[in-house]
N, C-alpha and C positions, 0 to 999 in steps of 0.2 A: 698149792699149785702155782707155778709161775706162768702168767699169761703174757705171751710175747706177740705184740701186734705185727701184722705184715708190714713190709717196707712201704707198700702203697698207702698205708694209713697216714704216712707223713704228708701226703697230698692234702689231707683234710685237716686244716687248723680249726680249733673250736670256733663256732660262729659267735659273733658278738651280740646277736639278738637276745640271747638268754640273759646276758649281763645287763643289757638295756632294759629289759622287762623287769629284772630284779630291782634295778635302781628306780624305775618308774613306780613300782609297787611300794617301795620304801617311802618314796616321796608322797604317794597317795595316802599312805597310812598316817601321815602327819596332818591330814585334813586339807592338803593343798589341792588346787585344781590342776590336773595333769592333762595335757593335750598330746596325744600320741600320734606322731606323724612318721613313724618308723616303717612298719610293714606295709607293703603295697597290696593289702588284702581289701577288696572292695567292701565298703560299709553298706552299700545299697543291696537290698535283697533281690533275688532273681524275680523276673516278671511272673505274675500269677499263673499265666498259661504254662510256663515251664514247670513251676512247682506242682501244678495240677496233674500234668501228664506223668511226672516222676512218681507222684503218689499213686496214681491209678495203675501204672505199669508195675510198680513195686508190689502191689497187692495181688498180682496174678501169679498163680502157682507155676506157670510155664516160663517165668522170667529169670530163672536161676541157673541156667546152663552156661557153658562157655560161649563166648562170642568170637573167639579167635581173632582174626585180623580186622575186625570191625564189621558192622552190619551194612547191608546194601542200602538201607534207608539213610543211615548216617552219611555214607560216602556220597550218595546222590544229593543230600541236602548241602554238603560242602560244595559240590560242583555247581549246584544252582545258585548258591550264595556268591561264589566267585564270578559267575557269569553276570548276575544282576549288579553286583557292587563294583566290579573292576573290569568287566568285559573280557574276562579270561575264560577260555574254553578248556575244561579238564575232563579227562576220561575217568569216571568214578571207579572203574574197576582196576585201572592200572596206574593212575597218576595221583592217587590219594591214599594215605595210610593213617589210620587212627592210632594215636599214642595215649598213654595214661598220664596226661598232662604234658605241658611242653618241657618241664624240667627233665622228665624221664627221656623224652625224645632227644633233647639237647645233649644229655650226658652220654647216651648210648650211641648217637649218630657217628662220632669219630671212629668207633670200632669198625664200622662198615667200610671206611675209606682210607684210614691211616695206618701205616706200619710204624714200627719203632724208628724214631729219628726223623720222621716226616715233619714238615713245618706246617703249622696252621696259623693263618693270619687272623688276628683278633684285635680288638681295640683296647685302649687304656685311657680312661676307665671302661669297665664292662661288667655285665652281670656275672656273678661269681660261678655259676654253673658251667660257663664255657670252659674255664680253666680246668675244672674237675674232669670234664669229658676228654679234653685234649690230653691231659697228663695220665689219666687212666688208660688211654689208648697207647701210651708210650710216645706220643708225638711231642713236638717242641713248639710252644707258642712264640709267635713273633708279634710284638705289640705295636700297633699303629696308634700314636697319641692323638687324642681328641683335644684340639686347641681352639681357643676363642678366635684366633685370626683366620681359621679355616671354617668358621661357623660350626665348630665341634663335629665336623665330618672328617673321616680319615683322609689323609693326603696320599693317594695311591701312587703318585709320581715319586714320592719319597721312599717307597719300598725299594731297597737295593735289588738290582737285577738278579744277583746270585740267590737272594732269598726268594724272590718271586718264582724263579725256576725250580726251586726245591719245594715250593708250597703245594699242598694237595687240596687245601680247603681254606675258605675265608668265611668268617662269621660276622654278619652285620646285624644291627638292631636299630631300626628307625621307624617311628620315634623311639628313643632309647630309654634304657634303664642302666645307669642312673641319669644320664644326660638326655634330656628330651629333644635332641636335635631332630629336625624334620628332613625327610628325603626330598629330592627333586628329580624330575625326569632326566635331567642332564647328568646328575650324579649316578643314577642307576644305569644310564647308557655307558658311562665311563667304567662302571663295574663290569658290565657285560664285555666291553672291549678288553679290559684287563684279563678277565677270565679266559677269553678265547686266545689271547696272545700267550698266556703262560700256562694254559691247561689247568686252571684252578676251579674247583667246584665251589659254588656260592651257596651258602645257607643264610637266608634272611629271616631273622626272628621278628615276626610281625605281631607280637603279643599286644601291642598298643595301637594297632592300625586304625581302630575305630575312635581313638582319642585324638581327633583333629578338630581344631577350633575355627578354621577358615576353609573355604572350599565346600564342595558338595558331595564328595565321596572319598573313601580311603584310597591311598596309593599302594598298589601291590607291586612288588618287584617283578612278579610274573607277567605283568602287563607291559613290561619293557621289551621292545623288539630283541629277540635273541635270548631272552632270559630262560625260556624253557629248554634251551640247548645246554645251558651251563649251570643250572641250579634249581633250588627248591625254596619253599617258604614254609616255615613252621608257625602255626597260629594256635592259640588257646582260647577256650571259652571262659577261662578263669576271670579275666578282667572285664572284657566287653559285655559279658552276660552274667556276671556275678556268680559264677559256678566254680570258684576256687577250690572248694572242698570236694567237688565231684571228680576232679582229676580227669579231664578229657581235652584232647587237643588233636591236631592232625598235621601231617607233612604232605605238601602238595608240590608237584612240579615234574621235573624230568623223569620219564618212565623208568629208565634203566636204574637211576639212582634210587627211586622210591622202591623198586623191586628188591634191590640189594638190602635196604633197610628192613623191608618186610621179611626177607630171609633171615636176617639177624634176629628180629623180634619174635619170629616163630620159635626161637629157642629160649626166649626170655619170659614170655607171659602168654596168657590165654584171653586177653582182651578185657576191655572195660565192661562193667555191669550193664546189661542190655537196657534197662530203664533209663540209665544215665545217657546212653546213646540216643534213645528216643527223645528224651527231654532236650538234648543238645540239638537234635534235628529240628524240633519245634522252634528253638531259639534262633537257629539260622534261617528258618523259613520266615520268621518275623523280624529279621535282623534290622531292617530299616526303622521300623517303629520303635523297637527296644533301644537301639543305640542312639536314636535321635534324642530320647529323654536323657540318656546317659551324658551325651555331649553337652546338652544345655546346662546340666548340673555341674559338670566338671569344668566347663568353660567359665562359669561364674566363680567357682572356687579358685581356679587358676588366677583370674583377674584380682580377686580379693587378696590372695597371698602375695602375688607379684607387686601390687600397688602398696601393700602394707610393708613389705620388706624394703622397698625403695624409700619409704618415709623414715625408716630407722637406719638408713645408710648401708644396707646390705646390697651386694651386687648379685642379682639373680640372672642366670643365663637366659637371654631372650628366647622365647619358644612360642609355638603356635599349636601345641598339642602335647600329648603324653600324659602320664599319670603322676608325674613328679615335678618338683621344682629343684633345680640344681643351683645352690647358692653359695657364694663366698662371703663369709662373715668378716666384719671389720676389726678383727682382733689378732694380735700376734701370739697365737697359741696353737699347739698341736691339735688336729681335728678330733682325735680320739679323746684327748683330755677335755676338749671344748664340749663335746656332746654330753659328757657326764656332768660338767659344770652347769650346762643348760638345764639338765634334769634337776639337779640339786637346788639351783638358784632360781630357775624360772618355771620349772614344771613342764618343759616342752621336750618331747622325745624325738630325736632325729638320728640319722645314720651317718657316721663319719665317712667322708668321701674316699679316704685312703684304703678302705676295705675292698674297693672296686678297682684299685690300681694306684700306682705312684702318682699319676697325673691328677688324682682326686685329693691330694693333700691340700688342706686349707679350705675344702668345700664340705658341705653337708647335703644329703639328699632328704627332701621333705615330701612325703606322700600326701596326695590330695584326698585323704580318706576320712576327713571330718567336714562337717557342714560349714557354711560361711561364718556363722557366729563363732564357732570354735576356732577357725583359722584367724579371725580378727583377734580373738582372745590370745591366741598363741603369739601373734606379733606384739601385742601389748605387753605380754609377760616377758618376751625376749628383749623388749626395749628397756627393761629394768635391770638387765644384767650388769654387774659391777666388775667388768674386766678391763684392764688398761689397754688402750688402743696403741 
């Protein structure tokens, strides 16, 4: 039998993570110490309160029905969390929609707003799921480069007027993956102004909003004056609450936009497992306490890695948050080739920047998913690389 893939399968190139894992396993089998900084999967366990309620709810015989668009309890917990943390008032019935992790929401969302040939403004580099959703919807990405001279924020004034007028959607991610650039009130105000001028829907991916190392609260795009008129925010409990495998997230914001996505999702799934939603609600109810511990740990890891890389003459992007370090290595070598050399010679696993876009060439993404001692060890092992500069 001849198996012929659909033309849309050309959108999905094989992910490099499997190759990185295979190379790391081979290195580990030699007895070498391997420090894996590739996947952004939190190494810290969920808080005990979260685990306890998930265990208790899963044991109930009544917990195994469909949840459809999300439970009232979960939506209210999201609304309360936003009011406490960001001063944003949300209607839990109409302005919040539960998704099965942010990746699911990100990939499906363009279907609700984009027709064939529409333009979606996204960044270069950017999280790879954005491109998948844009292209599956038949839309065309327009890449806004993230450059050091702009503080790794997109320059909205550089978007040609004819492109802006054709655009239906803009996707932003601050602090970002792979580049941990931080938002500012002034930048978000500029985004709202751009959206109103060109009639562009804004989607802010806030997956790392609780990963801030200065200030006293996360910055929400929705707290910007006018933001609720032009856009939405998608946030996940994967990172901030260590619930990556539970697959639960939400979209919040403009009522009409949220209801359109709800209509789409009613044809795609029957909701996340009820006990996971209950556990997620508990996480959000105790958000300040749980994320405070997270920030203390990750702020220390960030400091250790940034200072260590500076000592070995790497250039790490200045940042005050996020779950990653975006670093330029001091060698004249392709970034894909470099990361495999780093595994073979130094036992350190990183992600090549170019998989996130052409602006990522010559960079690597390093996830803060190891403790301080392991990060220090990684720097020490990288210092011994024998590559000509």
